[in-house]
N, C-alpha and C positions, 0 to 999 in steps of 0.2 A: 097356441101354447107358448108361454114365455120361457125363454132359455134361462135355466137356473144360473144365478151368479156364482162364479167360482172365485173364491178368494185367491188373490195372487200369492204365489209361493214367495216366502222371504228370500231376499237376495243374499247370497253368501258374500261376506266381506272379501274384497279383492286383496291381492298381495300389496298393492299400492296403499290401500287404506290401513293395512296392518303394519306397514313399515314405519319404523321410528325415524325421527329426524336424522339420526346418525347412520341410517341404513344407506348402503351404497347401491344404487339402482342401475341395472343394465337393461338394454332393450334387445330382444332377439326374436327370431321367427320360430314357429313350431318346429319340432325335431325333424320332421320329414323334409322341410325346406332348409333347415339349419345346416344339414349335412351338405347341401349343394352350395349354399352361398355364404353361410357364416355371418350374415348381416343380422344385427340385433334389432328386433322390432317389438317384441312383446315384453311387458314389464315383468321384471323378476328381481327379487331382493336377496342380498347376502349381507348378513351382519358382519362388519369388519372387526377383527380382533385388534389390529394395530393399523389405524388409517394411514400412518406415515410410511410404514414399511410394507404393508400388505396391498399396496396399490397395484392393480393389474396393468399389464402392458397393453396399450391401445394405440391404434392409428386412426386417422380420419380419411374417409372416402366420401366426397361430396358433403352431405349433411348427416350421414349415418355413421355410427360407430362400428368398427370391425374389431373383433378379438383376434390377436395374432398368436397362433400356436397355443391357444388357451384350452386346457383339458376340461372335460365335464364329468360330473359324478353320475351315479346310477339314476338319480332323479332328474337328470338333464340340466342341472345347475352348473354354472361355471365354478370351477375350483380355483380359488385365488392363489396367485403366485406368492410365495413368501421368500423375498430376497433380502437377506441380511448379511450375515458373515460370509456366505458363499459368494454373493455378488461382490462384496467388498474385496474378497480374495482375488476374484477374477479381475476387478478393476486394478488391483495392485499389480497383477501380471501384465496388464495392458500398459500401465504406466512404466513398469520396469522395461518392457519391450521398447517403448517409445524412447526412453532414456538411452537404451542400448543402441538404437538406430541413429539418433541425432541429438539427444538431449544432454550429452555429457558436458558441453560448454555451458548450457543454461544451468545445469545442476551445480557446476563449480562456481558460477556467478552468484547463484542463490546462496550457496554455502558461505562464500566470502562475505556477502552482505549480512547474512544471519550472524556470523561470527562477530562482525563489526558492531552490530546492534547489541549483542549480548555483552560485549566488552566496553560498551559506551560509558556506563556508570563508573567503572573502575578507571577507565581512561581519563575521565574528567578529573578524578581525584589526583591522578599522577600529573595532569596538566597544571592543576592548582599549585602543586609543589615544584613546578618548573622542570620536571623530568621529561625532556622532549622525546628522547629515543624510547623510553619506557611507555610513554603515552601512546605512540603509534603501535608499539608491539602489542599492547593490550587490545588493540583493535584487529590484530592479525596483520598489520601493515609493517612496512619497513621504511625508515627514513633514508633517503638517498643523498640529499644535499640540503644544506642550510646556510643562508646568507643573512647577515644582520647589518644594520646601519643606524647611526644616531644623528639627529639634526637638532639645532638650537632654535630654529624658527619653523613655523608651519605654513606661513603664507606662500612662499615660493614652492612648496611641496603639496599644494592643494589646488582645486579648481572649482569653478562654478560659485554658487552662493556660499559654499563653505569657505572658499578663499576670501570672499568679501567679509565674512564673519571674522576670520583671523586678522584682517586688517584693522578691525575695530577692537578685537579682543585677542591680542597676541598670546600664543601658548608659552609654556615654560620650556618644554622640550618635546621632541618627537622621536620615538623609537620604532623602527620597522624591521620586520623579519619576513623572509619568504622561505618556505620549506617545500621540497619535492618528495612525495612519498609514493611507494608502490602499494597498491591495495590488495595484492595477493591474487588478483584475477587477470593479470596481464595489462593493467592500466596504471598510469601514473597521474598524480594529482598535484597541482600547485596550490599551496595554501599560504596566503599572505595575511599578516597581522600587523596592525599599527596601534601603538599606545600613545595617546595624546594627553599630556598633563597640562591642566589649566591652572591659573592663579587662584581661582575660587570655585567652590562646588557649584554655585549657581551658574557660572559660565560653562562648566562641564555639562550640566544638565541641559542647557540651551543648545550646546553643540551636538549632543546625542540626539535631541529632538530634531535638529536640522538634518543631520546625516541619515537619519532613519526614513526621511521622506524621499520619495522617488523624484529624480530630476533636479536635485539640489546640489549635485557635485559630491566631492569626497576628498579625503586625503589621497595623494598619489601613492598607491600601494607599491611596495617594492616588488619588482619583477614584471612591470608592465610599462610599455611606452608605445604610443602616447597614452595619457591618462584615460582610464575607462575603456581601453581597447580589449583588455584581457579579462579583467574583473569587472563585470557589467552590473553587479548588484543582484544577479539572479540567485546566487547561493551566498547569502549574506547573514551576518549576525553581529550584534554589538552588546557591550556591557558597560555599565556605569558604576564606578566605585569612588565615591566622594569627589575628588578633583581629577580622577582619571577616567578617560573614555577609551575603551578597547574596541577596535573595528577589525572584523575578520571576514575574508572572502575566499572562495575556492573556485578553481576552474580546471578543466581537463588539460593535462600536459601531453598525454599520449593515450591512445586507445579510446574507449567509450565508457567511462565510469558512469554508473547510474545516478539518478537524482538523489536517491537515499544515501549513497556513498558520499556525494559532494556535500549534502546537508550535514551528515555526520561529521565530516572534516571540520566545518566551521563551528558546529556546536561544541566540539572539543577544543579547537584552537583558541576560541575566544576566552577560554578559562586560563590561558597562560598568564603568569604575572609579568610585569614589565622587566626587561633585562636589567 
């Protein structure tokens, strides 16, 4: 007698097959084993409401995922954490506590730098008008000392290829200024500016192109000896206006001013008009 053929029962779609591409999938064991280990091994899907904020907290153990203090609903599914404003508030408390412990100095430095960056645009406008003290005040800084000097020749007050350039193309005059400023965060900065006036605009353009290259020398900036010892070209800016070339550099005078502060100093100082 032949065994009657029994039609196979249709397979019920699995959770994995019903899950959309946006579904977040977790793997966990059956409930009776889940209580003991918490290791996720069975496919289960939860449709995320906000994938960026509703991300569950997870850790890794070997090659299997483990949920950390993750609650489950009556159906055994993981209940997703919703961390938004509450978590941000907690983070704010942590940051505030950190600042209270040892972040006061860092906060003051960041505040001084932020104030300088905010006042940079208005400070440039004051610099273009030749208002030196006001220029630094708009950055939240204070001018401590200013020294100026004028020369009729540039060759003796330059070095490297720049000096050889001046031997072939003498300048009309050379004005130099060095200023020491307090950045409001316990540091002082030396800012040196040179204004070189050439007989023709073409020569001024050639000079700027030369001084902007690394290793070609420069005008000996006021406030350094020997040349290039203090102002090394690391924080440097230049400007060309017809026959005039303006060169500005900054360097720490005391303390440890940040790179953003030193760059702000030259960005502003190069806008000063010739004395």
